[in-house]
N, CA, C, O and the ligand as a Tripos MOL2 file, in Angstrom:
@<TRIPOS>MOLECULE
protein
  281   279    71     0     0
PROTEIN
NO_CHARGES

@<TRIPOS>ATOM
      1 N          24.1550   20.5050   19.7710 N.3       1 MET1
      2 CA         25.3180   19.8790   20.1360 C.3       1 MET1
      3 C          25.4210   18.4850   19.4020 C.2       1 MET1
      4 O          24.5640   17.6150   19.5560 O.2       1 MET1
      5 N          26.5000   18.3360   18.6150 N.am      2 PRO2
      6 CA         26.5410   17.1050   17.8490 C.3       2 PRO2
      7 C          26.7860   15.8720   18.6370 C.2       2 PRO2
      8 O          27.7320   15.7860   19.4210 O.2       2 PRO2
      9 N          25.9290   14.9140   18.4280 N.am      3 ILE3
     10 CA         26.2160   13.5370   18.9060 C.3       3 ILE3
     11 C          26.8160   12.7280   17.8850 C.2       3 ILE3
     12 O          26.2960   12.7080   16.7690 O.2       3 ILE3
     13 N          27.8870   12.0320   18.1390 N.am      4 TYR4
     14 CA         28.4350   11.1020   17.2720 C.3       4 TYR4
     15 C          28.3650    9.6760   17.7540 C.2       4 TYR4
     16 O          28.4520    9.3500   18.9380 O.2       4 TYR4
     17 N          28.2070    8.8840   16.7740 N.am      5 GLU5
     18 CA         28.0780    7.4650   17.1990 C.3       5 GLU5
     19 C          29.4930    6.8750   16.7540 C.2       5 GLU5
     20 O          30.1250    7.1840   15.7430 O.2       5 GLU5
     21 N          29.8300    5.9950   17.7000 N.am      6 TYR6
     22 CA         31.0850    5.2730   17.5420 C.3       6 TYR6
     23 C          30.8510    3.7540   17.6400 C.2       6 TYR6
     24 O          29.9360    3.2330   18.2770 O.2       6 TYR6
     25 N          31.7430    3.1450   16.9650 N.am      7 GLN7
     26 CA         31.5950    1.6780   17.1930 C.3       7 GLN7
     27 C          33.0780    1.1330   17.4810 C.2       7 GLN7
     28 O          34.0250    1.3930   16.7380 O.2       7 GLN7
     29 N          33.1600    0.4740   18.4550 N.am      8 CYS8
     30 CA         34.2310   -0.1010   19.0440 C.3       8 CYS8
     31 C          34.8080   -1.3030   18.0070 C.2       8 CYS8
     32 O          34.0770   -2.2070   17.6040 O.2       8 CYS8
     33 N          36.0940   -1.1870   17.6740 N.am      9 ARG9
     34 CA         36.5290   -2.0400   16.6540 C.3       9 ARG9
     35 C          37.1000   -3.3880   17.4840 C.2       9 ARG9
     36 O          37.5780   -4.3380   16.8640 O.2       9 ARG9
     37 N          37.0230   -3.3760   18.5980 N.am     10 ASP10
     38 CA         37.4650   -4.4910   19.5270 C.3      10 ASP10
     39 C          36.3720   -5.4640   19.7090 C.2      10 ASP10
     40 O          36.4950   -6.6520   19.4100 O.2      10 ASP10
     41 N          35.2030   -4.8970   20.2480 N.am     11 CYS11
     42 CA         34.0270   -5.6820   20.6840 C.3      11 CYS11
     43 C          32.7690   -5.2800   19.9030 C.2      11 CYS11
     44 O          31.6760   -5.7810   20.1700 O.2      11 CYS11
     45 N          32.9340   -4.3930   18.9610 N.am     12 SER12
     46 CA         31.7080   -4.0270   18.1560 C.3      12 SER12
     47 C          30.6050   -3.2590   18.8410 C.2      12 SER12
     48 O          29.5350   -3.0970   18.2540 O.2      12 SER12
     49 N          30.8100   -2.7770   20.0560 N.am     13 THR13
     50 CA         29.8270   -2.1340   20.7620 C.3      13 THR13
     51 C          29.5970   -0.6160   20.1050 C.2      13 THR13
     52 O          30.5110    0.1780   19.8840 O.2      13 THR13
     53 N          28.4370   -0.4250   19.8870 N.am     14 LEU14
     54 CA         27.9100    0.8940   19.3120 C.3      14 LEU14
     55 C          27.6490    1.8500   20.4930 C.2      14 LEU14
     56 O          26.9050    1.4280   21.3790 O.2      14 LEU14
     57 N          28.1270    2.9850   20.6040 N.am     15 PHE15
     58 CA         27.8060    3.9390   21.6680 C.3      15 PHE15
     59 C          27.7890    5.2650   20.9550 C.2      15 PHE15
     60 O          28.2930    5.4760   19.8530 O.2      15 PHE15
     61 N          27.1470    6.1390   21.7160 N.am     16 GLU16
     62 CA         27.0400    7.5560   21.3610 C.3      16 GLU16
     63 C          27.9740    8.4210   22.2440 C.2      16 GLU16
     64 O          28.1550    8.1390   23.4290 O.2      16 GLU16
     65 N          28.5230    9.4140   21.6800 N.am     17 HIS17
     66 CA         29.4520   10.2590   22.4480 C.3      17 HIS17
     67 C          29.0630   11.7400   21.9610 C.2      17 HIS17
     68 O          29.0560   12.0780   20.7770 O.2      17 HIS17
     69 N          28.7670   12.5050   22.9540 N.am     18 LEU18
     70 CA         28.4400   13.8910   22.7960 C.3      18 LEU18
     71 C          29.7050   14.6390   22.8420 C.2      18 LEU18
     72 O          30.4200   14.6410   23.8440 O.2      18 LEU18
     73 N          30.0080   15.3300   21.6650 N.am     19 THR19
     74 CA         31.1730   16.1070   21.6530 C.3      19 THR19
     75 C          30.8690   17.5570   21.9330 C.2      19 THR19
     76 O          29.8050   18.0340   21.5370 O.2      19 THR19
     77 N          31.7590   18.2930   22.6050 N.am     20 THR20
     78 CA         31.7350   19.7100   22.5650 C.3      20 THR20
     79 C          32.7490   20.3130   21.8230 C.2      20 THR20
     80 O          33.6930   19.6160   21.4510 O.2      20 THR20
     81 N          32.6990   21.5860   21.5280 N.am     21 SER21
     82 CA         33.6880   22.1330   20.5040 C.3      21 SER21
     83 C          35.0730   22.0580   21.0390 C.2      21 SER21
     84 O          36.0100   21.8550   20.2670 O.2      21 SER21
     85 N          35.2500   22.2030   22.2660 N.am     22 SER22
     86 CA         36.6550   22.1680   22.9590 C.3      22 SER22
     87 C          37.1220   20.7960   23.0210 C.2      22 SER22
     88 O          38.3100   20.6720   23.3160 O.2      22 SER22
     89 N          36.4630   19.7490   22.8130 N.am     23 GLN23
     90 CA         36.9280   18.3700   22.9170 C.3      23 GLN23
     91 C          36.6210   17.5640   21.6680 C.2      23 GLN23
     92 O          36.4800   16.3420   21.6390 O.2      23 GLN23
     93 N          36.5290   18.4410   20.5860 N.am     24 ASP24
     94 CA         36.1140   17.7160   19.3640 C.3      24 ASP24
     95 C          37.0290   16.6390   18.8810 C.2      24 ASP24
     96 O          36.6560   15.6600   18.2340 O.2      24 ASP24
     97 N          38.2780   16.8990   19.2510 N.am     25 SER25
     98 CA         39.2860   15.7220   18.6680 C.3      25 SER25
     99 C          39.5450   14.6910   19.6950 C.2      25 SER25
    100 O          40.3500   13.7860   19.4760 O.2      25 SER25
    101 N          38.9120   14.7880   20.7810 N.am     26 GLU26
    102 CA         39.0370   13.6670   21.8460 C.3      26 GLU26
    103 C          38.4240   12.3530   21.3390 C.2      26 GLU26
    104 O          37.3110   12.2710   20.8190 O.2      26 GLU26
    105 N          39.2380   11.3770   21.5380 N.am     27 THR27
    106 CA         38.6020    9.9610   21.1670 C.3      27 THR27
    107 C          38.0390    9.4700   22.3160 C.2      27 THR27
    108 O          38.6900    9.4560   23.3600 O.2      27 THR27
    109 N          36.8480    9.0420   22.2560 N.am     28 PRO28
    110 CA         36.2330    8.4270   23.4210 C.3      28 PRO28
    111 C          36.6870    6.9450   23.5430 C.2      28 PRO28
    112 O          37.1740    6.3050   22.6110 O.2      28 PRO28
    113 N          36.4720    6.4730   24.8000 N.am     29 LYS29
    114 CA         36.7300    5.0820   25.0070 C.3      29 LYS29
    115 C          35.4950    4.1890   25.0170 C.2      29 LYS29
    116 O          34.4200    4.6020   25.4520 O.2      29 LYS29
    117 N          35.6560    3.0020   24.5500 N.am     30 CYS30
    118 CA         34.5630    2.0850   24.4790 C.3      30 CYS30
    119 C          34.0710    1.8790   25.9500 C.2      30 CYS30
    120 O          34.8630    1.5540   26.8350 O.2      30 CYS30
    121 N          32.7020    2.0860   26.1870 N.am     31 PRO31
    122 CA         32.2630    1.8470   27.5890 C.3      31 PRO31
    123 C          32.2270    0.5520   28.0240 C.2      31 PRO31
    124 O          32.1070    0.3330   29.2290 O.2      31 PRO31
    125 N          32.3240   -0.4730   27.1160 N.am     32 LYS32
    126 CA         32.3130   -1.8520   27.5350 C.3      32 LYS32
    127 C          33.7140   -2.4310   27.8200 C.2      32 LYS32
    128 O          33.8800   -3.1160   28.8300 O.2      32 LYS32
    129 N          34.7630   -2.1710   26.9370 N.am     33 CYS33
    130 CA         36.0020   -2.7810   27.1230 C.3      33 CYS33
    131 C          37.1190   -1.7400   27.2100 C.2      33 CYS33
    132 O          38.3020   -2.0770   27.2260 O.2      33 CYS33
    133 N          36.6680   -0.3130   27.2720 N.am     34 ALA34
    134 CA         37.6170    0.6890   27.5540 C.3      34 ALA34
    135 C          38.7500    0.7840   26.4510 C.2      34 ALA34
    136 O          39.8190    1.3510   26.6750 O.2      34 ALA34
    137 N          38.4420    0.1970   25.2690 N.am     35 SER35
    138 CA         39.4410    0.2520   24.0610 C.3      35 SER35
    139 C          39.2170    1.6080   23.3630 C.2      35 SER35
    140 O          38.0890    2.0740   23.2030 O.2      35 SER35
    141 N          40.3300    2.2100   22.9620 N.am     36 ARG36
    142 CA         40.3110    3.3640   22.2180 C.3      36 ARG36
    143 C          40.2870    3.1100   20.7170 C.2      36 ARG36
    144 O          40.3480    4.0550   19.9300 O.2      36 ARG36
    145 N          40.2020    1.8650   20.3170 N.am     37 HIS37
    146 CA         40.0470    1.5110   18.9420 C.3      37 HIS37
    147 C          38.5900    1.6460   18.4890 C.2      37 HIS37
    148 O          37.9070    0.6570   18.2210 O.2      37 HIS37
    149 N          38.1210    2.9550   18.4110 N.am     38 VAL38
    150 CA         36.8430    3.1860   18.0160 C.3      38 VAL38
    151 C          36.7300    3.8950   16.7010 C.2      38 VAL38
    152 O          37.6390    4.6490   16.3530 O.2      38 VAL38
    153 N          35.6760    3.7030   15.9490 N.am     39 GLN39
    154 CA         35.5330    4.3060   14.7160 C.3      39 GLN39
    155 C          34.3640    5.0950   14.8530 C.2      39 GLN39
    156 O          33.3430    4.6530   15.3800 O.2      39 GLN39
    157 N          34.4760    6.3240   14.3710 N.am     40 LYS40
    158 CA         33.3720    7.3730   14.3430 C.3      40 LYS40
    159 C          32.3670    7.1040   13.2820 C.2      40 LYS40
    160 O          32.7080    6.8920   12.1180 O.2      40 LYS40
    161 N          31.1550    7.1100   13.6700 N.am     41 ARG41
    162 CA         30.2160    6.9620   12.6690 C.3      41 ARG41
    163 C          29.3890    8.2630   12.6220 C.2      41 ARG41
    164 O          29.4170    9.0200   13.5920 O.2      41 ARG41
    165 N          28.6660    8.5440   11.5460 N.am     42 ILE42
    166 CA         27.8350    9.7430   11.4240 C.3      42 ILE42
    167 C          26.4440    9.2590   11.8070 C.2      42 ILE42
    168 O          25.9550    8.2740   11.2540 O.2      42 ILE42
    169 N          25.8670    9.8800   12.6600 N.am     43 SER43
    170 CA         24.4630    9.5520   13.1070 C.3      43 SER43
    171 C          23.4890    9.9310   11.9340 C.2      43 SER43
    172 O          23.8140   10.6880   11.0190 O.2      43 SER43
    173 N          22.4140    9.4040   12.0410 N.am     44 ALA44
    174 CA         21.2890    9.6320   11.0250 C.3      44 ALA44
    175 C          20.9320   11.0370   10.9820 C.2      44 ALA44
    176 O          20.7580   11.6370    9.9210 O.2      44 ALA44
    177 N          20.8150   11.5990   12.2020 N.am     45 SER45
    178 CA         20.3420   13.0760   12.3910 C.3      45 SER45
    179 C          21.4620   14.0920   11.9220 C.2      45 SER45
    180 O          21.1910   15.2030   11.4670 O.2      45 SER45
    181 N          22.6970   13.6200   12.0720 N.am     46 ALA46
    182 CA         23.8510   14.4620   11.6690 C.3      46 ALA46
    183 C          23.9480   14.4770    9.9870 C.2      46 ALA46
    184 O          24.2870   15.4660    9.3380 O.2      46 ALA46
    185 N          23.6480   13.4170    9.5260 N.am     47 MET47
    186 CA         23.7040   13.2320    8.0290 C.3      47 MET47
    187 C          22.5810   14.1320    7.3420 C.2      47 MET47
    188 O          22.7010   14.5880    6.2050 O.2      47 MET47
    189 N          21.6790   14.2960    8.0160 N.am     48 ARG48
    190 CA         20.4080   15.0200    7.4410 C.3      48 ARG48
    191 C          20.8690   16.4370    7.2210 C.2      48 ARG48
    192 O          20.5610   16.9990    6.1700 O.2      48 ARG48
    193 N          21.5590   17.0300    8.1020 N.am     49 VAL49
    194 CA         21.9900   18.4680    8.1680 C.3      49 VAL49
    195 C          23.4320   18.6450    7.7560 C.2      49 VAL49
    196 O          23.8960   19.7510    7.4790 O.2      49 VAL49
    197 N          24.0990   17.5710    7.7240 N.am     50 GLY50
    198 CA         25.4960   17.6290    7.4830 C.3      50 GLY50
    199 C          26.1820   17.9930    6.1210 C.2      50 GLY50
    200 O          27.3150   18.4610    6.0030 O.2      50 GLY50
    201 N          25.2680   17.6880    5.0720 N.am     51 LYS51
    202 CA         25.6360   18.0750    3.7050 C.3      51 LYS51
    203 C          25.8890   19.5930    3.4790 C.2      51 LYS51
    204 O          26.7640   20.0280    2.7300 O.2      51 LYS51
    205 N          25.1050   20.2820    4.1440 N.am     52 LYS52
    206 CA         25.1790   21.8090    3.9550 C.3      52 LYS52
    207 C          25.4590   22.3570    5.3840 C.2      52 LYS52
    208 O          25.2640   21.7670    6.4470 O.2      52 LYS52
    209 N          25.9510   23.5940    5.1940 N.am     53 GLY53
    210 CA         26.0320   24.4480    6.4490 C.3      53 GLY53
    211 C          27.2980   24.0150    7.2910 C.2      53 GLY53
    212 O          28.3630   24.6170    7.1550 O.2      53 GLY53
    213 N          27.1570   22.9900    8.1370 N.am     54 THR54
    214 CA         28.2220   22.7230    8.8550 C.3      54 THR54
    215 C          29.3300   22.0160    8.2450 C.2      54 THR54
    216 O          29.0970   21.1280    7.4250 O.2      54 THR54
    217 N          30.5210   22.3290    8.5710 N.am     55 SER55
    218 CA         31.5710   21.5120    8.1280 C.3      55 SER55
    219 C          32.0860   20.5390    9.0900 C.2      55 SER55
    220 O          32.8230   20.9000   10.0070 O.2      55 SER55
    221 N          31.7380   19.3440    8.9260 N.am     56 LEU56
    222 CA         32.0280   18.2570    9.8570 C.3      56 LEU56
    223 C          33.3840   17.7400    9.7140 C.2      56 LEU56
    224 O          33.8530   17.4780    8.6060 O.2      56 LEU56
    225 N          34.1080   17.5660   10.9450 N.am     57 PRO57
    226 CA         35.3530   17.0740   10.9290 C.3      57 PRO57
    227 C          35.4610   15.6430   10.5710 C.2      57 PRO57
    228 O          35.8220   14.8050   11.3970 O.2      57 PRO57
    229 N          35.1730   15.3720    9.4310 N.am     58 VAL58
    230 CA         35.1080   13.8500    9.0140 C.3      58 VAL58
    231 C          36.4510   13.4010    8.4920 C.2      58 VAL58
    232 O          36.9050   13.9000    7.4620 O.2      58 VAL58
    233 N          37.1020   12.4690    9.1750 N.am     59 ALA59
    234 CA         38.2900   12.0050    8.8730 C.3      59 ALA59
    235 C          38.2490   10.7110    7.9120 C.2      59 ALA59
    236 O          38.9370    9.7130    8.1300 O.2      59 ALA59
    237 N          37.4660   10.8260    6.9490 N.am     60 GLY60
    238 CA         37.2550    9.7370    5.9440 C.3      60 GLY60
    239 C          35.8520    9.6020    5.6460 C.2      60 GLY60
    240 O          34.9870   10.0320    6.4100 O.2      60 GLY60
    241 N          35.5970    9.0130    4.5520 N.am     61 SER61
    242 CA         34.1750    8.7890    4.0970 C.3      61 SER61
    243 C          33.4750    7.8090    4.9910 C.2      61 SER61
    244 O          33.9810    6.7020    5.1780 O.2      61 SER61
    245 N          32.3680    8.1400    5.5420 N.am     62 PRO62
    246 CA         31.5530    7.2180    6.3880 C.3      62 PRO62
    247 C          31.1350    6.0540    5.6550 C.2      62 PRO62
    248 O          30.7510    5.0790    6.3010 O.2      62 PRO62
    249 N          31.1540    6.0150    4.3690 N.am     63 CYS63
    250 CA         30.4830    4.9270    3.6050 C.3      63 CYS63
    251 C          31.4840    3.8450    3.0740 C.2      63 CYS63
    252 O          31.1560    2.7180    2.7060 O.2      63 CYS63
    253 N          32.8220    4.3810    3.0910 N.am     64 SER64
    254 CA         33.7630    3.5930    2.4950 C.3      64 SER64
    255 C          34.1090    2.4750    3.5410 C.2      64 SER64
    256 O          33.8030    2.6270    4.7230 O.2      64 SER64
    257 N          34.7230    1.4010    3.1100 N.am     65 ALA65
    258 CA         35.2540    0.4650    3.9670 C.3      65 ALA65
    259 C          36.3850    1.1520    4.8210 C.2      65 ALA65
    260 O          37.0470    2.1080    4.4170 O.2      65 ALA65
    261 N          36.5220    0.5800    5.9910 N.am     66 PRO66
    262 CA         37.6790    1.0620    6.8770 C.3      66 PRO66
    263 C          38.9650    0.6090    6.2400 C.2      66 PRO66
    264 O          39.2050   -0.5420    5.8770 O.2      66 PRO66
    265 N          39.7850    1.6750    6.1430 N.am     67 SER67
    266 CA         41.0320    1.4090    5.2830 C.3      67 SER67
    267 C          42.2450    1.5990    6.2080 C.2      67 SER67
    268 O          42.6930    2.7150    6.4700 O.2      67 SER67
    269 N          42.7470    0.4630    6.6830 N.am     68 GLY68
    270 CA         44.0130    0.4760    7.2690 C.3      68 GLY68
    271 C          44.3510    1.2500    8.5580 C.2      68 GLY68
    272 O          45.5230    1.5020    8.8380 O.2      68 GLY68
    273 N          43.3170    1.6290    9.3460 N.am     69 PHE69
    274 CA         43.4750    2.0500   10.6790 C.3      69 PHE69
    275 C          43.9470    0.8940   11.5540 C.2      69 PHE69
    276 O          43.3430   -0.1750   11.4620 O.2      69 PHE69
    277 N          44.8410    0.9990   12.2850 N.am     70 SER70
    278 CA         45.1280   -0.1300   13.2740 C.3      70 SER70
    279 C          46.2130    0.0790   14.1900 C.2      70 SER70
    280 O          46.5010   -0.7880   15.0140 O.2      70 SER70
    281 ZN         34.8410   -2.2740   23.0950 Zn       71 ZN71
@<TRIPOS>BOND
     1     1     2 1
     2     2     3 1
     3     3     4 2
     4     3     5 am
     5     5     6 1
     6     6     7 1
     7     7     8 2
     8     7     9 am
     9     9    10 1
    10    10    11 1
    11    11    12 2
    12    11    13 am
    13    13    14 1
    14    14    15 1
    15    15    16 2
    16    15    17 am
    17    17    18 1
    18    18    19 1
    19    19    20 2
    20    19    21 am
    21    21    22 1
    22    22    23 1
    23    23    24 2
    24    23    25 am
    25    25    26 1
    26    26    27 1
    27    27    28 2
    28    27    29 am
    29    29    30 1
    30    30    31 1
    31    31    32 2
    32    31    33 am
    33    33    34 1
    34    34    35 1
    35    35    36 2
    36    35    37 am
    37    37    38 1
    38    38    39 1
    39    39    40 2
    40    39    41 am
    41    41    42 1
    42    42    43 1
    43    43    44 2
    44    43    45 am
    45    45    46 1
    46    46    47 1
    47    47    48 2
    48    47    49 am
    49    49    50 1
    50    50    51 1
    51    51    52 2
    52    51    53 am
    53    53    54 1
    54    54    55 1
    55    55    56 2
    56    55    57 am
    57    57    58 1
    58    58    59 1
    59    59    60 2
    60    59    61 am
    61    61    62 1
    62    62    63 1
    63    63    64 2
    64    63    65 am
    65    65    66 1
    66    66    67 1
    67    67    68 2
    68    67    69 am
    69    69    70 1
    70    70    71 1
    71    71    72 2
    72    71    73 am
    73    73    74 1
    74    74    75 1
    75    75    76 2
    76    75    77 am
    77    77    78 1
    78    78    79 1
    79    79    80 2
    80    79    81 am
    81    81    82 1
    82    82    83 1
    83    83    84 2
    84    83    85 am
    85    85    86 1
    86    86    87 1
    87    87    88 2
    88    87    89 am
    89    89    90 1
    90    90    91 1
    91    91    92 2
    92    91    93 am
    93    93    94 1
    94    94    95 1
    95    95    96 2
    96    95    97 am
    97    97    98 1
    98    98    99 1
    99    99   100 2
   100    99   101 am
   101   101   102 1
   102   102   103 1
   103   103   104 2
   104   103   105 am
   105   105   106 1
   106   106   107 1
   107   107   108 2
   108   107   109 am
   109   109   110 1
   110   110   111 1
   111   111   112 2
   112   111   113 am
   113   113   114 1
   114   114   115 1
   115   115   116 2
   116   115   117 am
   117   117   118 1
   118   118   119 1
   119   119   120 2
   120   119   121 am
   121   121   122 1
   122   122   123 1
   123   123   124 2
   124   123   125 am
   125   125   126 1
   126   126   127 1
   127   127   128 2
   128   127   129 am
   129   129   130 1
   130   130   131 1
   131   131   132 2
   132   131   133 am
   133   133   134 1
   134   134   135 1
   135   135   136 2
   136   135   137 am
   137   137   138 1
   138   138   139 1
   139   139   140 2
   140   139   141 am
   141   141   142 1
   142   142   143 1
   143   143   144 2
   144   143   145 am
   145   145   146 1
   146   146   147 1
   147   147   148 2
   148   147   149 am
   149   149   150 1
   150   150   151 1
   151   151   152 2
   152   151   153 am
   153   153   154 1
   154   154   155 1
   155   155   156 2
   156   155   157 am
   157   157   158 1
   158   158   159 1
   159   159   160 2
   160   159   161 am
   161   161   162 1
   162   162   163 1
   163   163   164 2
   164   163   165 am
   165   165   166 1
   166   166   167 1
   167   167   168 2
   168   167   169 am
   169   169   170 1
   170   170   171 1
   171   171   172 2
   172   171   173 am
   173   173   174 1
   174   174   175 1
   175   175   176 2
   176   175   177 am
   177   177   178 1
   178   178   179 1
   179   179   180 2
   180   179   181 am
   181   181   182 1
   182   182   183 1
   183   183   184 2
   184   183   185 am
   185   185   186 1
   186   186   187 1
   187   187   188 2
   188   187   189 am
   189   189   190 1
   190   190   191 1
   191   191   192 2
   192   191   193 am
   193   193   194 1
   194   194   195 1
   195   195   196 2
   196   195   197 am
   197   197   198 1
   198   198   199 1
   199   199   200 2
   200   199   201 am
   201   201   202 1
   202   202   203 1
   203   203   204 2
   204   203   205 am
   205   205   206 1
   206   206   207 1
   207   207   208 2
   208   207   209 am
   209   209   210 1
   210   210   211 1
   211   211   212 2
   212   211   213 am
   213   213   214 1
   214   214   215 1
   215   215   216 2
   216   215   217 am
   217   217   218 1
   218   218   219 1
   219   219   220 2
   220   219   221 am
   221   221   222 1
   222   222   223 1
   223   223   224 2
   224   223   225 am
   225   225   226 1
   226   226   227 1
   227   227   228 2
   228   227   229 am
   229   229   230 1
   230   230   231 1
   231   231   232 2
   232   231   233 am
   233   233   234 1
   234   234   235 1
   235   235   236 2
   236   235   237 am
   237   237   238 1
   238   238   239 1
   239   239   240 2
   240   239   241 am
   241   241   242 1
   242   242   243 1
   243   243   244 2
   244   243   245 am
   245   245   246 1
   246   246   247 1
   247   247   248 2
   248   247   249 am
   249   249   250 1
   250   250   251 1
   251   251   252 2
   252   251   253 am
   253   253   254 1
   254   254   255 1
   255   255   256 2
   256   255   257 am
   257   257   258 1
   258   258   259 1
   259   259   260 2
   260   259   261 am
   261   261   262 1
   262   262   263 1
   263   263   264 2
   264   263   265 am
   265   265   266 1
   266   266   267 1
   267   267   268 2
   268   267   269 am
   269   269   270 1
   270   270   271 1
   271   271   272 2
   272   271   273 am
   273   273   274 1
   274   274   275 1
   275   275   276 2
   276   275   277 am
   277   277   278 1
   278   278   279 1
   279   279   280 2
@<TRIPOS>SUBSTRUCTURE
     1 MET1         2 RESIDUE 1 A MET
     2 PRO2         6 RESIDUE 1 A PRO
     3 ILE3        10 RESIDUE 1 A ILE
     4 TYR4        14 RESIDUE 1 A TYR
     5 GLU5        18 RESIDUE 1 A GLU
     6 TYR6        22 RESIDUE 1 A TYR
     7 GLN7        26 RESIDUE 1 A GLN
     8 CYS8        30 RESIDUE 1 A CYS
     9 ARG9        34 RESIDUE 1 A ARG
    10 ASP10       38 RESIDUE 1 A ASP
    11 CYS11       42 RESIDUE 1 A CYS
    12 SER12       46 RESIDUE 1 A SER
    13 THR13       50 RESIDUE 1 A THR
    14 LEU14       54 RESIDUE 1 A LEU
    15 PHE15       58 RESIDUE 1 A PHE
    16 GLU16       62 RESIDUE 1 A GLU
    17 HIS17       66 RESIDUE 1 A HIS
    18 LEU18       70 RESIDUE 1 A LEU
    19 THR19       74 RESIDUE 1 A THR
    20 THR20       78 RESIDUE 1 A THR
    21 SER21       82 RESIDUE 1 A SER
    22 SER22       86 RESIDUE 1 A SER
    23 GLN23       90 RESIDUE 1 A GLN
    24 ASP24       94 RESIDUE 1 A ASP
    25 SER25       98 RESIDUE 1 A SER
    26 GLU26      102 RESIDUE 1 A GLU
    27 THR27      106 RESIDUE 1 A THR
    28 PRO28      110 RESIDUE 1 A PRO
    29 LYS29      114 RESIDUE 1 A LYS
    30 CYS30      118 RESIDUE 1 A CYS
    31 PRO31      122 RESIDUE 1 A PRO
    32 LYS32      126 RESIDUE 1 A LYS
    33 CYS33      130 RESIDUE 1 A CYS
    34 ALA34      134 RESIDUE 1 A ALA
    35 SER35      138 RESIDUE 1 A SER
    36 ARG36      142 RESIDUE 1 A ARG
    37 HIS37      146 RESIDUE 1 A HIS
    38 VAL38      150 RESIDUE 1 A VAL
    39 GLN39      154 RESIDUE 1 A GLN
    40 LYS40      158 RESIDUE 1 A LYS
    41 ARG41      162 RESIDUE 1 A ARG
    42 ILE42      166 RESIDUE 1 A ILE
    43 SER43      170 RESIDUE 1 A SER
    44 ALA44      174 RESIDUE 1 A ALA
    45 SER45      178 RESIDUE 1 A SER
    46 ALA46      182 RESIDUE 1 A ALA
    47 MET47      186 RESIDUE 1 A MET
    48 ARG48      190 RESIDUE 1 A ARG
    49 VAL49      194 RESIDUE 1 A VAL
    50 GLY50      198 RESIDUE 1 A GLY
    51 LYS51      202 RESIDUE 1 A LYS
    52 LYS52      206 RESIDUE 1 A LYS
    53 GLY53      210 RESIDUE 1 A GLY
    54 THR54      214 RESIDUE 1 A THR
    55 SER55      218 RESIDUE 1 A SER
    56 LEU56      222 RESIDUE 1 A LEU
    57 PRO57      226 RESIDUE 1 A PRO
    58 VAL58      230 RESIDUE 1 A VAL
    59 ALA59      234 RESIDUE 1 A ALA
    60 GLY60      238 RESIDUE 1 A GLY
    61 SER61      242 RESIDUE 1 A SER
    62 PRO62      246 RESIDUE 1 A PRO
    63 CYS63      250 RESIDUE 1 A CYS
    64 SER64      254 RESIDUE 1 A SER
    65 ALA65      258 RESIDUE 1 A ALA
    66 PRO66      262 RESIDUE 1 A PRO
    67 SER67      266 RESIDUE 1 A SER
    68 GLY68      270 RESIDUE 1 A GLY
    69 PHE69      274 RESIDUE 1 A PHE
    70 SER70      278 RESIDUE 1 A SER
    71 ZN71       281 GROUP 0 **** ****
């Protein structure tokens, strides 16, 4: 089961969110400030297997600078 790492854009809290296939598009809330302005990060373990096999629902390059979400 994929674990995604998110970072809150409001308070910079890093947290992990376990996604299930049925809730894949659900945006988690920040556990600290309850903001939904969170940015998905790819965890290290996901990156290791992510290049091949699984097609990750990546909505943008994880390495590029954040571009204009707001
Ligand atoms: Zn927050």
